[in-house]
ZAMARGU-4260 file (C-alpha; in steps of 0.2 Angstrom, whole numbers, plus 5000, padded with zeros to 4 digits):
<rodrens>
0) 5000/5000/5000 | 5007/5017/4994 | 5005/5033/5004 | 4990/5039/4993 | 4980/5022/4996
5) 4984/5022/5014 | 4979/5040/5017 | 4963/5036/5008 | 4958/5020/5017 | 4965/5028/5035
10) 4953/5043/5033 | 4938/5032/5030 | 4943/5019/5043 | 4956/5024/5057 | 4949/5041/5060
15) 4933/5032/5065 | 4942/5021/5078 | 4935/5025/5096 | 4952/5019/5104 | 4967/5009/5101
20) 4971/4989/5103 | 4976/4981/5118 | 4978/4964/5124 | 4966/4954/5135 | 4967/4960/5153
25) 4977/4975/5149 | 4971/4992/5153 | 4969/5004/5136 | 4981/5017/5135 | 4966/5028/5130
30) 4950/5024/5139 | 4935/5024/5127 | 4928/5040/5122 | 4942/5048/5128 | 4953/5059/5117
35) 4970/5052/5112 | 4985/5061/5120 | 4994/5074/5112 | 5012/5070/5108 | 5027/5081/5110
40) 5043/5072/5102 | 5058/5081/5106 | 5074/5074/5098 | 5092/5081/5100 | 5107/5079/5089
45) 5123/5070/5095 | 5118/5071/5113 | 5127/5059/5124 | 5120/5048/5137 | 5130/5056/5151
50) 5128/5073/5145 | 5112/5072/5155 | 5113/5072/5175 | 5099/5059/5176 | 5111/5047/5167
55) 5124/5051/5178 | 5131/5066/5169 | 5144/5076/5180 | 5148/5090/5167 | 5132/5099/5168
60) 5115/5100/5176 | 5100/5096/5167 | 5086/5100/5179 | 5072/5101/5167 | 5076/5085/5158
65) 5079/5076/5174 | 5062/5081/5178 | 5056/5071/5164 | 5065/5056/5172 | 5057/5059/5189
70) 5040/5060/5181 | 5041/5047/5169 | 5051/5031/5163 | 5070/5032/5159 | 5075/5020/5147
75) 5092/5014/5149 | 5095/5003/5134 | 5088/5013/5121 | 5096/5013/5104 | 5096/5024/5088
80) 5095/5014/5071 | 5111/5022/5065 | 5127/5031/5072 | 5122/5046/5061 | 5108/5058/5059
85) 5096/5056/5045 | 5094/5036/5044 | 5089/5037/5062 | 5076/5050/5058 | 5070/5039/5043
90) 5068/5024/5055 | 5057/5035/5067 | 5046/5040/5054 | 5044/5024/5044 | 5045/5011/5057
95) 5059/5002/5048 | 5077/5000/5048 | 5085/5013/5037 | 5092/5001/5024 | 5073/4996/5021
100) 5069/5013/5015 | 5084/5017/5005 | 5090/5029/5018 | 5105/5019/5027 | 5117/5032/5020
105) 5113/5050/5028 | 5108/5064/5018 | 5124/5075/5018 | 5131/5089/5009 | 5129/5088/4991
110) 5119/5072/4992 | 5102/5075/4983 | 5092/5062/4989 | 5078/5061/5002 | 5065/5049/5010
115) 5053/5044/4995 | 5036/5052/4995 | 5028/5035/4993 | 5034/5030/5011 | 5019/5032/5024
120) 5027/5043/5038 | 5022/5044/5057 | 5016/5061/5054 | 5004/5055/5040 | 4997/5040/5051
125) 4994/5053/5065 | 4985/5065/5054 | 4974/5052/5047 | 4969/5049/5065 | 4963/5067/5066
130) 4980/5075/5073 | 4986/5092/5070 | 5004/5089/5064 | 5018/5102/5067 | 5036/5101/5064
135) 5049/5113/5071 | 5068/5111/5068 | 5080/5100/5059 | 5072/5088/5046 | 5087/5081/5037
140) 5076/5070/5027 | 5078/5078/5011 | 5076/5094/5002 | 5069/5088/4985 | 5054/5093/4979
145) 5040/5082/4987 | 5051/5079/5002 | 5049/5093/5014 | 5039/5091/5031 | 5023/5099/5024
150) 5024/5087/5010 | 5027/5072/5021 | 5012/5073/5033 | 5016/5090/5044 | 5003/5104/5043
155) 5016/5116/5047 | 5035/5117/5047 | 5049/5130/5053 | 5067/5125/5053 | 5083/5121/5044
160) 5078/5107/5033 | 5096/5100/5028 | 5111/5095/5038 | 5119/5106/5050 | 5136/5114/5049
165) 5125/5129/5044 | 5122/5121/5026 | 5103/5123/5025 | 5092/5138/5022 | 5078/5141/5035
170) 5061/5137/5030 | 5043/5141/5034 | 5031/5127/5026 | 5040/5124/5009 | 5047/5142/5007
175) 5065/5148/5010 | 5063/5164/5023 | 5082/5166/5026 | 5097/5160/5016 | 5108/5149/5026
180) 5122/5162/5028 | 5109/5175/5035 | 5103/5163/5049 | 5110/5168/5066 | 5115/5149/5072
185) 5118/5156/5091 | 5099/5160/5091 | 5091/5144/5082 | 5087/5135/5098 | 5079/5151/5106
190) 5068/5152/5089 | 5064/5134/5089 | 5059/5135/5106 | 5048/5150/5104 | 5039/5142/5089
195) 5036/5127/5098 | 5028/5136/5113 | 5017/5146/5100 | 5011/5129/5093 | 5007/5123/5110
200) 4997/5139/5115 | 4987/5138/5098 | 4985/5121/5091 | 4970/5111/5092 | 4970/5094/5099
205) 4975/5081/5097 | 4992/5088/5091 | 5008/5080/5087 | 5024/5092/5090 | 5040/5086/5083
210) 5054/5096/5088 | 5070/5091/5082 | 5084/5101/5087 | 5101/5105/5078 | 5111/5104/5093
215) 5123/5097/5100 | 5129/5095/5083 | 5146/5102/5077 | 5148/5117/5075 | 5144/5122/5092
220) 5131/5137/5094 | 5122/5143/5109 | 5113/5158/5114 | 5125/5171/5124 | 5117/5168/5141
225) 5121/5150/5140 | 5139/5151/5133 | 5152/5149/5147 | 5166/5145/5137 | 5181/5156/5134
230) 5183/5169/5120 | 5164/5169/5117 | 5163/5151/5109 | 5150/5138/5113 | 5154/5120/5118
235) 5143/5104/5119 | 5140/5109/5137 | 5133/5126/5133 | 5121/5119/5121 | 5115/5104/5133
240) 5110/5118/5145 | 5101/5127/5132 | 5092/5112/5127 | 5087/5109/5145 | 5080/5127/5146
245) 5070/5124/5130 | 5062/5107/5137 | 5057/5118/5153 | 5049/5130/5142 | 5039/5117/5132
250) 5033/5109/5148 | 5028/5127/5156 | 5017/5130/5140 | 5009/5113/5142 | 5005/5116/5160
255) 4999/5134/5157 | 4986/5128/5144 | 4983/5112/5156 | 4988/5100/5144 | 5002/5091/5152
260) 4991/5079/5160 | 4985/5071/5144 | 5002/5074/5134 | 5014/5061/5129 | 5032/5067/5130
265) 5047/5059/5122 | 5065/5066/5124 | 5079/5057/5115 | 5094/5059/5103 | 5097/5054/5084
270) 5113/5045/5088 | 5127/5043/5101 | 5138/5058/5107 | 5156/5063/5104 | 5164/5048/5114
275) 5172/5051/5131 | 5165/5059/5141 | 5149/5060/5134 | 5145/5041/5133 | 5150/5037/5151
280) 5158/5020/5151 | 5151/5014/5133 | 5165/5012/5120 | 5165/5023/5106 | 5153/5037/5099
285) 5144/5045/5084 | 5149/5037/5068 | 5154/5020/5076 | 5145/5004/5078 | 5151/5002/5096
290) 5138/5005/5108 | 5143/5022/5111 | 5137/5026/5093 | 5120/5019/5096 | 5114/5019/5113
295) 5105/5035/5116 | 5095/5043/5132 | 5076/5041/5130 | 5064/5048/5143 | 5045/5046/5142
300) 5033/5055/5151 | 5013/5054/5152 | 5005/5057/5169 | 4993/5043/5175 | 5000/5031/5162
305) 5018/5029/5164 | 5024/5027/5183 | 5033/5041/5189 | 5052/5038/5192 | 5052/5021/5184
310) 5066/5014/5174 | 5069/4999/5161 | 5084/4990/5155 | 5076/4982/5142 | 5082/4986/5124
315) 5070/4997/5112 | 5073/5006/5097 | 5070/5021/5087 | 5060/5012/5074 | 5048/5005/5088
320) 5040/5024/5090 | 5028/5022/5075 | 5020/5006/5080 | 5019/5012/5098 | 5012/5027/5094
325) 4999/5019/5082 | 4995/5008/5097 | 4992/5022/5109 | 4982/5033/5098 | 4972/5020/5088
330) 4981/5026/5072 | 4981/5013/5058 | 4997/5004/5055 | 5004/5006/5037 | 5001/4990/5027
335) 5020/4985/5023 | 5033/4977/5032 | 5039/4985/5048 | 5054/4982/5059 | 5048/4991/5074
340) 5036/4984/5088 | 5025/4989/5101 | 5035/4995/5115 | 5020/5001/5127 | 5021/4987/5139
345) 5039/4990/5142 | 5037/5008/5146 | 5022/5005/5158 | 5023/4988/5165 | 5041/4983/5166
350) 5038/4972/5151 | 5051/4962/5142 | 5059/4967/5124 | 5048/4962/5110 | 5065/4960/5100
355) 5075/4945/5099 | 5090/4953/5090 | 5095/4970/5082 | 5107/4973/5068 | 5120/4988/5069
360) 5122/4996/5052 | 5137/5007/5049 | 5137/5024/5041 | 5141/5016/5024 | 5126/5005/5026
365) 5135/4989/5031 | 5128/4976/5042 | 5142/4977/5055 | 5136/4970/5071 | 5122/4962/5079
370) 5114/4960/5097 | 5104/4946/5104 | 5101/4946/5121 | 5116/4952/5130 | 5127/4945/5116
375) 5134/4958/5105 | 5144/4951/5089 | 5155/4963/5078 | 5159/4956/5061 | 5166/4972/5053
380) 5177/4986/5059 | 5167/4997/5069 | 5172/5014/5060 | 5161/5023/5048 | 5166/5014/5032
385) 5171/4998/5039 | 5189/4999/5033 | 5198/5004/5048 | 5212/4994/5056 | 5208/4982/5069
390) 5217/4977/5086 | 5213/4958/5084 | 5206/4946/5070 | 5187/4948/5069 | 5173/4943/5074
395) 5172/4950/5092 | 5160/4944/5104 | 5155/4954/5119 | 5144/4950/5134 | 5135/4967/5136
400) 5128/4963/5154 | 5146/4959/5161 | 5156/4970/5149 | 5144/4986/5142 | 5161/4994/5137
405) 5166/4981/5125 | 5183/4977/5132 | 5184/4959/5132 | 5182/4949/5116 | 5176/4931/5121
410) 5174/4924/5104 | 5186/4910/5106 | 5175/4905/5122 | 5158/4905/5113 | 5161/4899/5095
415) 5144/4892/5096 | 5136/4910/5099 | 5148/4916/5085 | 5140/4904/5073 | 5123/4907/5078
420) 5125/4926/5078 | 5133/4928/5062 | 5120/4917/5054 | 5106/4928/5061 | 5115/4944/5055
425) 5117/4938/5037 | 5099/4932/5036 | 5091/4948/5043 | 5102/4959/5031 | 5098/4948/5016
430) 5080/4950/5020 | 5081/4968/5022 | 5092/4970/5006 | 5080/4960/4996 | 5065/4971/5001
435) 5072/4987/5001 | 5062/5002/4994 | 5073/5016/4986 | 5074/5033/4991 | 5070/5047/4981
440) 5085/5054/4970 | 5085/5070/4960 | 5090/5087/4957 | 5086/5100/4971 | 5076/5115/4964
445) 5080/5131/4973 | 5065/5138/4982 | 5061/5156/4979 | 5058/5168/4993
</rodrens>
């Protein structure tokens, strides 16, 4: 089913659904006859786990984000689906491994490709359910004609649609309102936050507010009141403080309109941070298939539905959000192969992960590693192109329960595990490759002011 068919059938069917599906004996996320929750989904860029004090970070205090943890659930083994930006965002919006939708290689400078318009996005399934949909921030799923947020399911958009490095124009809807060289990057988080507050103040319910920040991606920019670094330059931690402030502004706006009790708030990151000290005891960071490249913070708050101050150590993934939010809201699932699964029981009832394995794809789109249970098998070098030098012969096997820092290779002690996981990785990658759908490629047309 392509996007056009999905929207047609969804508007006729899913919009009439009174409440979502749930298992026998379970309490429904939304009671019959009640309006489904508003959704605020905040995703940061390159934020490390220990950049937040609720995850044990010592460099900076993050009281507003910590409050989300205190009032909701903290996920300690939540994973991005790529070690770089746009592939993970493609997973969030499609419920699939990036490779399944042709987005396993990130949209970078000079690359004219995008998430295909025929993909059914999270914004589209929620809009078909009756949601007002708003995107503010870094899109990074393409700027080709037909692929901007307002053409992929959002009612409104304000932000820099491309990669960071100051490389993108600033858009309102599908119109460029400022050329990239004219955008004051120090004020970007301030402007995004003000726009998000305005949406919360004015949006009809239910609404889906997607707030993808540009930072903490390099180059580092923060408003002057958050800059503590010498010579007027910004650091990662300056940006973390400003993001924390932004979370506080968003939550205050929800409370002012008396919406926070029926708003599901998610806070996460698109990939790991810049290595040590941003990833704590985890090895590696952004661009690498070590744990530090994939494991990211994830906090989820919904008063009355999610137990305050709870935690989960079960693994969950970015592509799980599409099926989970369909479950929570009663939206119709796209009729195509999905890799994500419903993690609502994991968030609310200390349930187990619905996944038996996960494949780590490198920045080059290669199946480099696999996790099954506590075992992780690395079959290719963990650098971004899988061509770097290795300290000992591959494959490498790690017990992540005993060795989360991936320091001790135990492959020689468990050859049966190596064989089993390698076979599982190869079978999964072959299936995804066989069924992969293409991204959109073409020539970007400049949008006139």
